[in-house]
C-alpha positions in Angstrom: 0.0 0.0 0.0 1.2 3.5 -0.7 2.4 5.6 2.3 0.9 9.1 2.4 2.5 12.1 4.0 1.1 12.9 7.4 -0.6 16.2 7.7 0.0 18.6 10.6 -2.6 18.0 13.3 -5.8 19.6 12.1 -7.1 22.5 14.1 -10.9 23.1 13.8 -11.7 26.7 12.9 -8.5 27.4 10.9 -9.1 29.7 8.0 -8.7 28.1 4.6 -6.9 30.1 1.9 -6.0 30.2 -1.8 -2.5 29.3 -2.8 -1.2 30.4 -6.2 1.8 28.5 -7.4 3.8 30.4 -10.1 6.2 28.2 -12.0 9.0 28.7 -14.4 11.7 26.5 -15.9 14.5 27.1 -13.5 18.1 28.2 -13.5 21.5 27.0 -12.1 22.3 28.3 -8.6 25.5 29.8 -9.9 27.3 30.3 -13.3 29.8 27.5 -12.6 30.3 24.2 -14.3 29.3 22.2 -11.2 26.1 24.2 -10.7 25.2 24.0 -14.3 25.9 20.2 -14.4 23.5 19.6 -11.5 20.8 21.7 -13.2 21.2 20.1 -16.6 21.2 16.6 -15.0 17.8 17.3 -13.5 16.4 19.2 -16.6 17.5 16.8 -19.3 16.5 13.6 -17.4 12.9 14.7 -17.5 11.1 12.3 -20.0 9.0 15.3 -21.0 12.1 17.0 -22.3 13.8 14.0 -24.0 11.5 11.2 -25.1 14.1 8.5 -25.6 14.3 5.1 -23.8 15.8 5.7 -20.4 18.8 3.3 -20.5 19.9 4.7 -23.9 19.4 8.3 -22.8 21.2 7.7 -19.5 24.3 6.6 -21.5 24.2 9.6 -23.8 23.4 12.1 -21.0 26.1 10.9 -18.6 28.6 9.7 -21.0 28.6 12.7 -23.4 26.4 15.7 -22.6 27.2 16.2 -18.9 30.9 15.9 -19.7 30.9 18.6 -22.3 28.0 21.0 -22.0 28.3 22.3 -18.4 31.5 24.3 -18.9 30.2 25.8 -22.2 26.9 26.7 -20.7 28.5 28.1 -17.5 30.5 30.5 -19.7 27.3 31.7 -21.4 25.6 32.1 -18.0 28.4 34.3 -16.8 27.7 36.7 -19.7 24.3 37.5 -18.3 24.6 36.9 -14.6 23.8 39.9 -12.4 24.8 41.0 -8.9 21.3 39.8 -7.7 21.8 36.4 -9.5 20.2 34.8 -12.5 17.9 37.2 -14.4 15.2 34.6 -14.7 15.0 34.1 -10.9 15.3 37.8 -10.1 12.4 38.7 -12.5 10.2 35.7 -11.3 10.6 36.8 -7.7 9.6 40.3 -8.6 6.5 39.0 -10.4 5.5 36.9 -7.4 5.9 39.9 -5.1 3.9 42.1 -7.4 1.1 39.4 -7.7 1.0 39.0 -3.9 0.5 42.7 -3.5 -2.1 43.1 -6.2 -4.1 40.0 -5.2 -4.1 41.1 -1.6 -5.8 44.3 -2.7 -8.5 42.7 -4.9 -9.3 39.4 -3.1 -12.0 38.9 -0.4 -10.0 36.3 1.4 -6.4 35.2 2.0 -4.3 34.6 -1.0 -0.7 33.4 -0.8 1.6 33.3 -3.8 4.7 31.1 -4.0 7.4 30.6 -6.7 8.5 27.1 -7.8 10.9 26.0 -10.5 10.6 22.8 -12.5 14.3 22.3 -12.2 16.7 23.8 -9.6 15.7 26.0 -6.6 13.2 26.9 -5.3 11.6 23.6 -6.2 7.9 23.0 -7.0 7.7 20.7 -4.0 9.2 23.3 -1.6 6.7 25.9 -2.9 3.8 23.6 -2.4 5.0 22.9 1.1 5.1 26.6 1.7 1.6 27.2 0.5 0.3 24.2 2.5 1.9 25.5 5.7 -0.1 28.7 5.2 -3.4 26.9 5.1 -3.9 26.8 1.3 -6.8 24.3 0.7 -7.4 25.7 -2.8 -4.5 25.6 -5.3 -4.2 27.5 -8.6 -1.1 26.7 -10.7 0.2 29.3 -13.2 3.1 28.1 -15.4 4.7 31.1 -16.9 4.4 29.7 -20.4 1.9 31.5 -22.6 2.0 28.8 -25.2 1.3 25.2 -24.1 3.9 22.5 -24.7 4.2 19.1 -23.1 7.9 19.9 -22.6 7.1 22.9 -20.4 3.5 23.2 -19.1 3.0 19.4 -19.2 6.1 18.9 -17.2 4.8 21.3 -14.5 1.6 19.3 -14.3 3.6 16.1 -13.8 5.6 17.7 -11.0 2.7 19.3 -9.2 0.5 16.2 -9.3 3.4 13.9 -8.3 3.9 16.0 -5.1 0.2 16.3 -4.3 -0.2 12.6 -4.9 1.8 11.9 -1.8 -0.5 13.9 0.4 -3.3 12.5 2.5 -5.4 15.6 2.1 -5.1 17.1 -1.3 -6.3 20.7 -2.1 -9.0 21.7 -4.6 -7.0 22.2 -7.7 -7.0 24.3 -10.9 -4.4 24.6 -13.6 -3.8 27.3 -16.2 -2.3 25.6 -19.2 -2.0 28.5 -21.7 -2.8 32.1 -22.4 -1.3 32.5 -25.8 -4.3 34.4 -27.2 -5.5 36.2 -24.1 -6.3 39.8 -25.1 -4.4 41.3 -22.2 -1.3 39.3 -23.1 -1.4 40.4 -26.7 -2.0 44.0 -25.7 0.9 43.9 -23.2 3.2 42.6 -26.0 2.0 45.2 -28.4 2.7 48.0 -25.9 6.1 46.6 -25.0 7.1 46.6 -28.6 5.7 50.1 -29.3 7.4 51.5 -26.2 10.7 50.0 -27.3 10.4 51.5 -30.8 9.5 54.9 -29.3 12.7 55.0 -27.4 15.1 53.1 -29.7 13.6 53.6 -33.2 12.1 50.9 -35.3 13.9 48.2 -37.4 13.2 47.2 -41.0 11.7 43.9 -39.9 10.3 42.3 -36.7 11.1 38.7 -36.0 9.1 36.7 -33.5 11.5 34.0 -32.1 10.0 31.2 -30.0 11.8 28.4 -28.3 12.0 25.3 -30.5 10.8 21.8 -29.8 11.3 18.6 -31.9 9.0 18.5 -34.9 7.8 15.1 -33.7 5.9 16.7 -30.8 3.8 18.6 -33.4 3.1 15.3 -35.2 2.1 13.7 -31.9 -0.5 16.3 -31.2 1.3 19.1 -29.2 -0.5 22.4 -29.9 2.6 24.5 -29.3 3.4 25.3 -32.9 -0.1 26.5 -33.7 -0.3 28.6 -30.5 3.0 30.3 -31.3 1.8 31.2 -34.8 -1.4 32.6 -33.4 0.4 34.8 -30.8 2.7 36.2 -33.5 -0.2 36.8 -35.9 -2.3 38.6 -33.3 0.5 40.8 -32.2 1.5 41.7 -35.7 -2.1 42.6 -36.5 -2.3 44.8 -33.4 0.9 46.5 -34.6 -0.6 47.0 -38.1 2.3 45.2 -39.7 2.1 43.9 -43.3 3.2 40.4 -44.1 6.6 41.5 -45.4 7.3 43.5 -42.2 7.5 40.5 -39.8 8.4 36.8 -39.6 8.5 33.9 -37.2 11.1 31.4 -36.3 12.2 28.8 -33.6 15.4 28.9 -31.7 17.6 26.9 -29.4 17.5 23.5 -31.2 19.9 20.8 -30.1 20.8 17.4 -31.5 20.3 16.0 -35.0 16.6 15.5 -35.1 14.4 17.9 -37.0 12.8 20.7 -34.9 10.1 23.2 -35.7 11.0 25.3 -38.6 12.1 27.9 -39.7 15.2 28.0 -37.5 16.1 31.3 -35.9 19.8 31.2 -36.7 19.2 30.2 -40.3 16.6 33.0 -40.7 19.0 35.6 -39.2 21.7 34.5 -41.6 19.4 34.8 -44.6 18.2 38.3 -43.5 21.8 39.4 -42.9 22.8 38.1 -46.4 20.0 40.1 -47.9 21.6 43.3 -46.5 18.9 44.2 -44.0 20.1 47.2 -42.1 18.3 46.6 -38.8 16.4 43.5 -37.5 14.3 43.7 -34.3 13.8 40.4 -32.5 11.1 39.7 -29.8 10.6 36.4 -27.9 7.0 36.3 -26.8 7.2 32.7 -25.5 9.6 33.8 -22.7 7.8 35.5 -19.9 11.1 36.8 -18.5 14.5 37.2 -19.9 17.0 34.4 -19.5 19.9 32.7 -21.1 18.0 32.0 -24.4 17.1 35.7 -24.9 19.9 37.7 -23.3 22.8 35.5 -24.5 21.6 33.5 -27.4 19.6 36.2 -29.2 21.0 39.5 -27.9 24.6 38.4 -28.1 25.2 35.3 -30.2 22.6 36.0 -32.9 23.4 39.7 -33.0 26.9 38.8 -33.9 25.7 36.2 -36.4 23.6 38.8 -38.1 26.5 41.2 -38.5 28.9 38.4 -39.8 26.2 37.5 -42.4 26.2 41.0 -43.8 23.4 42.6 -41.8 23.5 45.8 -39.8 22.2 45.8 -36.3 20.1 43.2 -34.4 18.1 44.8 -31.6 16.5 42.5 -29.0 13.2 43.7 -27.5 13.1 42.6 -23.8 10.5 40.2 -22.5 7.6 41.5 -20.4 9.6 40.6 -17.3 8.3 42.1 -14.0 6.7 45.2 -15.6 3.3 46.5 -14.4 1.6 45.4 -17.6 2.8 41.8 -17.1 1.9 41.6 -13.4 -1.5 43.0 -14.1 -2.4 40.6 -16.9 -1.2 37.7 -14.8 -3.2 38.9 -11.8 -6.4 39.2 -13.9 -5.7 35.7 -15.4 -5.5 34.3 -11.9 -8.7 36.1 -10.8 -10.6 34.8 -13.8 -9.5 31.2 -13.2 -10.2 31.4 -9.5 -13.7 32.5 -10.1 -16.3 30.9 -7.9 -13.8 30.3 -5.1 -14.4 32.3 -1.9 -11.4 34.6 -2.4 -13.0 36.0 -5.6 -16.7 35.5 -5.0 -19.0 38.4 -4.5 -21.0 36.3 -2.1 -18.1 35.7 0.2 -18.4 37.6 3.6 -15.1 37.3 5.4 -16.6 38.3 8.8 -19.5 35.9 8.5 -17.1 33.1 7.5 -14.9 33.8 10.5 -17.9 33.6 12.8 -19.1 30.4 11.2 -15.6 28.8 11.6 -15.4 29.8 15.3 -18.9 28.3 15.9 -17.8 25.1 14.1 -14.7 24.9 16.3 -16.7 25.3 19.5 -19.1 22.5 18.4 -16.1 20.2 17.5 -14.4 20.8 20.8 -17.7 20.1 22.6 -18.0 16.9 20.7 -14.5 15.7 21.9 -12.1 17.0 19.3 -8.6 17.6 20.6 -8.0 20.9 18.7 
């Protein structure tokens, strides 16, 4: 028989609350080979990331990849590391703080927000423990991936349910699995791009670069490709761009298998060879800036564009922890939490408190210990 985790001793009359778990991919603890190796070992072992037979993949991962890639990746991380640490972690913490503040102002009950990473620290399990300790009996999970992919959003679902599956008393549970065409998300992207152009001028072409995944995932039914195309189309329409003023590509491919096309690096080479004077690149699939945007796009691909004969490649930052981004996420949470006490017009906090106290008194009179 399975063994379930023991709950802290229940106290009658305790106030239930809503826990919001915000999740992103994760980051190494430091820009060092050893830290990157630990991170990659966890990340690349996830069967959602690499769908190869485990014995074969174990040999490839431990015999080749983890011997070579950590030192190269650590060098790339050092290019973007800040005094506060990894940009991804810094921005995510700021988003969580902003959400906690905004939801406290708009909710009718207690709402707690915690940050968990699929790989590395803080872990999803630790974040769930934090919310549980604060009395969260309702749980809303928000992966910071606007477009659904089994490699990202699906992996978050696996990790959350695996942790909850060990509990004797599981919370009510809701999961946001995409918001690629949410109007507030599209509007926030449009404003971000326009604001950048207003300050830095406008390029000759705008390229939407999304993180790539193996093409086989599309053939197997993953909606990621279609959702990326829709996001780019909606934003380009909002910006009033004609078809020859924007394009779409997929970055960060590894290995020999075919990934979603067109590839970002090949697209940038072609645009550079055409003599394009300035190329603007935006990465709408990344909620916050990270290695793939700050180092791969803004540094590596900017150099590749110049070497191919192009002028300047300008990277337009992600939404990060800006007010627009926090607001759209807070409204997304509010909508998906609809009907729960914290966001119900029928919820009366004082009446609920009195009812709980009365319930506690009855339970104690009936022989309850707490």
